Each structure stands twice: as C-alpha cells, then as structure tokens.
N, C-alpha and C positions, 0 to 999 in steps of 0.2 A: 282733832275735829275743832273746825274754827266756830266761834259763837254763832255765825251766821248759819252753818250747818246743823249746828244743836238745835236751834229754834226750828229750823225747817224739819227736824226730826220730830222736834216735840209736837210740830202742828201736825205731822203726817199721823202720829199715834191718837193723837186728840181727835181728830176726825174718825179714826177707826172707831174709836171710844165711842163717839156720838153713835156712829152708824149702828154698832153693837148694842147700845142702850134702847135704841129704838127696836131692832130687831127682837131682843129676847123677853119683850114684854108682849110679842104677839102672839095669839091663841094656838097657832099651830106649832110655835115654839114652845109654849108653856104643857102643850099636852104631849110632847115628845122628849122623854127624859133623857134619851141619848144626845139629842141635838141640844137641849137646854143646858147638860152639864158642858159642854165643849164651849159653846158661848159664855157660860158662866166664869169658866176658868179664863178664858180669854179678856173678859169683863174686869176680872179682879186683877189680872196683869196690868192692862193698859189703864185701870182706875191709880194703880201707884205712879205711873208715869204722868199722868194729869195731875195728882197731887203735887208731886215733883216739880212740874212747870208751875205750878201756881205760887209754890216757894221760892221758884226761880225768878218769876214774873214781879213778886213783893220786894225781894232783895233787890232788884235793878231799879225799882222805883224808888227804894230808900237810896240807893246809891246814887242816883239824879238828884235827889234833895241835898246829900250831903256835898254832891260836887257844886250844886249851884250856890250854896252857902260858901264854900271855899272860894269862889270865883267873884262872889258878889258882896258876900257880906263885910262889914270893916270891924266888927266886934271882935277882937283877938281871941278871947276867951271860949265865944261860940264856934270861932274856926277852929279853935284846937280841939273842942267838943267833935264836931264835925269831922276832923281828921282822923280822929281815934275811932269814931263810928265808921268811917270809910274803911279803914282797915280790917275792921271786924266783920263788915259787909262783905269784902273782898275775899277773906278767909271764908265766910259762909258761902259765897257764890262758886268758889272752888272745890269745896267739900260736895254741894249739889252737882255740879258739873262729873266728878268724878263717879258718885254714886250713880248718876243716868248712864255715862258711859258703860259702867260694869253692868248695869241692868239691860242695856242695849244689846251688850255682848252676849248676856245669858238669853235674851229672846231670839235673836239671830241664830245662835247655836240650837236652842230648842227648835227652832223652824225648820233645820234642816237635819233632824235626828229623828229618824221613825223607826229605830231600831226595835220598838217592843210590837209593832204592827202585824199583822195578817198580812200574808202575801198571795198575789196572782203569779204563776209562773208559767212562761209560755215557751214551748219546745218546737224548734221549726228545722227541719232539714236542708242541710245547702246543698254544698257541691259534693257528687258522689253518687246521685241516683238512688237507686234501690238500696244500696250500702248505707248511705245517708238515713235513710228512712228506718232500719234496722239499727243503727246506732240511738236515733231519736228513744226507740222502744227500749235499749239498754240503759240508756242516760234515765229514763222514766223510772225504770227498775231500781237504779242506783239512789234515786231522790225517793223513792216511797218506801224503801227500806231505811234510810237516813231518816225519814220522817215517823216511821216506827219505832226507831231506838229512841227518837227525841220525845216521844209521846205526842206528836201531831196528828192531826186528821187532815184529810183531803179528799177532795171531789172534783171529778172531772167535769170541766164547763163545755169543753168543746174537743171534738178529737176528728181528725181526718186522714184515713188510712193510706198506707202508703201502697205502691203500684202491686207489690207482691206480698210482702209482710211488712211488720213496723208501721211508723206514721209519718205522714208528712207533717202535720203540724199537731200538736196537743196543748191544751190550755188546762192548768189546774187551780183550783182554790184551796188553799194550805192554811188552816186554822191552829191556834197554838191551844185552844179550849184555856184560856187563862194563861197560860205560860209565856214568860217573857223572851225574847230574843229570836223572833222566827226572821223578821226582816234584817235584824242584825248579824244573821249566820248567814242567810240565803243571797244577801245582796252582792255578795262578792262572785257570785255565779253568772251574772250577767256578761255576755260577751261570746265569742266564736270557742266552741270545743271542737278539736280536731282530732282524729282516729287515725292511727298507722295500725294497719293488720292485713292479713290474708282475708279475703270475703269468701264465703263458703262457695260462691258460684266460680271462683277463681279455679281453672283447672291446672295452670303452670305453677301454683304456690307464689305468685308476686305480691308483693305488699303493697297495697291501695291505700291512699290518703284521700278522705272524705271528711266533711265538716256539718255540724250543725250550729244553729244559734239558740242562746238561752236569754230569757229577759225574764227579770224579776221586777214586779212591780208592788211598792206597799199598797196596803188597801186604804182607801180613804172614804171620808164620809161626806154624803152630797152637800153639805153646809161648807165644805172646804173646797171642793170644785162642783160650781154651778154650770150645769147644763142647760142650757136653753133647748127646750125639745121643739123647736120650732126649726133648728139647727141641724135635725137629725133626721135622715129618711131611713123609714124603716121598712123592709121587705120579709115577708115570711115565705114559708117553702118547706116541703116535705121533709123531715128527717130522714136519714141514709143510715142512721146508727141503730144498736139494738133498741129492743124494747116493745117486740111483738107486733101484732097486728095495727094497734092503734098509731102506731109510728108513721106508717106510710098512708092512712087513711085521712089523716089532717095536718093541715100546715102548721104544727107546734113550733116548728124552728124558726130562728129568727136571725136576721141578717140587720145590722144598725150601720149607717153611714153618718159620722160627723161632717158635715160639710165644710165647715172655716177650716179643719185640721186634715180632712179625707182620710181620717182612720177610719177603718172597716172592721167590725167584730160580729163573729157568729156564735150562737149558741144554740144547740139542738140535743141535750142531754136529757133534759126535763120534757115529761108527758104535757104540761101545760106552756101553751105559748107566753102567758103571763109571766110565769116563772124565768123562762128563757130571756124574755124581756130584760127581766130584773137582773139576771147575772150578766147579760150582755152589757147593760148601764154601768154594772159594776167595773166590769174591764175596761168600759172605755172610759168612765173617769179615771181610773187608776192609769191608763195611757196618757191622758191628757197632764194628769198629775207630775207623771214621771219625766215628760217632754221637758216640762219647765224646770223640773229640779236636776236633770241631766245638764241643762244649760249652766246652772249654778254650778254645780259639780266641776263642771270642765274648766270654768274660770279658778276654781280652787287649785285642782289638780295640776294647772299650769304652774301655780305657785310651789307645789309640792314636789314636783317633776314625778310623778305618779299617775298611774292609771287605776289604781287598785278601787278606787272609789267612784268613778266616773260613771259607771252602768254603761259604757260606749258598748254597744253590740257590735260595732264592726272590728272590735278589736280581739285579735286571736289571744285568748287568754290562756289556754290550757291544752297539752298534747296528750293522749293515751296511745302511748306505744306498747303495742301488744306482744311483738317478738323480745322486746327488753324487758318486758315485765314492770314498766315505767309510766308515773304519771309526772307530768313538769307542767308547774305553773310559772309561765313566762313572765309575768307581772314581779315576781319576787325572784325568779330563778331557783325556785324550791322542788326538788324532784323526791318523789317517793316511789319505791321500790317493791311495791305491794299490789299489783292491779287487781287481782282477784278479789282482794279485801277490800278495796276501795268500790270496786263495781258492787260489792255487796253491801255498800251504803256506809262505810267505815271512814267518812270525807272530812270528820269533825278536826283531824288533826291538821289537814290543810286549810282549812277554816281557821284555825287560831293562829296559824303562821301569817295569815293573811290579816287577821286581826290586830295582832302583833305588830306589823309590819306597818298598817296605817295609823295604829297610836305612835308608832315611833316616829313616824314623819310629818304628822300634825304640828 
C-alpha cells in the first residue's frame, strides 16, 4: 500500500470514527443496549486507528524537521544528530505502517465474517411445476430436521402453498438461541438445488428433473443497514394462511416494496399487522445487506476460482438423484450415497466438506 493510499485509508476510518462518536451519545442509542453495544465495539476499533494515525502524523512532522536540518543547517554535529534521528523515525514509521496494515486486514476480515449470526432462509420452487413445489416441502423438512439436531429454533415468516401440494415459496427465521455457527453452516446452501426422481404423478416411470432455489441471509441490525421508510411502499391484505377466523377478517398481512432496489417482501404468518411489518422489515434488511455482500464475495471468488462462498443463487450447487441414492455437490465434486439419511437432516457431513474446501482455497 502506497503512503498516499495509507493516509486516505486513515482519513476514511477517522471520518467514520467521528460519525460514530456523535451517534453513540444520542438518547435513542443510549436507551437501546443492543445498538449501543454494536456502536461501542466499532467506536473502540476505530479509536485504535485514530490513535495510530495521530502517532503517524507526529512522526511525519519530526521527519520533516530532521530533513530540514539535514538540508539547510551547516552545523556538522547537529546534522549528525538529525541523521540518526531520521533513521529512528523511519523505523518507527515502518512499524506503525505494518501495525496499521495488519489492523486494516483484521477489520476487513471481520466485516465479511458473519458466521455467528442467525439467518433468514428463503426456499422457492423453480422449474418443474408441482414437482418443484413438492421438493421445496422436502427440502424444508430436511432443514427443519437439521435444525432440531443442531439445537436451533425456527419460525415461518411467509408461506405460499403450491397448486396441489408443497410450497411455491417459504421463508424461515432461524435462531440459534445463543449457539454459534448458524450462518457459518447454512451459508453454503444458497443456490439452485436440483432433484432427479420419478414424480408420484408420473404413470410411465420416467425420471423428471426439477429445481428450486435456496437463499440464506445473515440477519443484520438496523444500525448496519439503514432503510429510509420513505423508500418503502407498504401494502396490506388479508392473510390466506392458517390462523382461524381472525385471519380472513382483517388485513394483517403486509407486503413491502423497497423502491430503490425493487425488492418485495411479504409476511402474513402473524395475527398482528405490526408484527408482520417488523418481520418483513427484517427480511428486507437482510436481502439488501446480502446483495452488497454478494458483490464483494463475487470479487473474492474470482480470485479463489470457486463459487463456494459467493452465495450466487443462479448457480446449480447440488443434485439429489433418487434412483442412484446420491447427493452431489457440484462446487467441490463431492457425492454422498445416503439420500434417505441426507433428507432426514444428516447434512453436516457435506457442510463440513464445504467448510474444509473454503479454508483450503482462501
């Protein structure tokens, strides 16, 4: 990194530090412990950079003084002292630069690591019509059984039934209840999941190929993704899901459209419109955050020559072949011959292979 780039980086972090310094003393932040802790952590991290920058600038000033003496003073002894001082200053500057680079690297890694976060999962039917809707239901069951084995809880945020059975779309909120590794395990599931099997409706015994898409979003705080409410179009409608007589009598379901990004989110699982709005906002925030994160990860994946961590939902990541009792992950060319066990939630083995592969290519 050139010195000009280093100074530019210092200035960027210094500006962020002053912004957080102003925000952290606001009453709405002080009264919200969750937001306050997030900001305090960032404040302390950036404070270290500001201190490094101050030390760096002091050393640069001393270096200028030493250079001035060496260039303009005629006193040989003074010039000798200035020369010795200059060498010490250059060593100090080099040390500060290395410390700064290391810390910048730490912050950049921390910024793209959300393995500990809870997640929002979206399952959508793709090609294959009713068979794809049935496969969404199968994958939903697979994940919920995996959550149970892992000790995680989940709630359905939104569900749209298929034409005959299954789901066209279903969105889940997955919470680890303090356990780590939720997003760290599930982030590998984003992409196209393809199934090859004989549908129940197939009379001639032919194998059909269908596909669904899975999207996994790390849950984020509102302090991390600030959504302007004026950019959101809100529509309400009567829920079509389960919930008794109340559901169809009131417009408790909520549809939010984020105008700048054209992202639309629906939530109708709660009886309260207010609760549905809160859940929909959380999904919207997670989607916007993921879009920005995917842009960064795609750049990284080009260097890694791998799609393991891009989260690209257009990429075919896995095939579930029922006739051959085989699950194949195409990113790492790994096959497991235990389809029944896999569909019963025993997916950790595949996830562990993906984790190993990701670490190997970083």
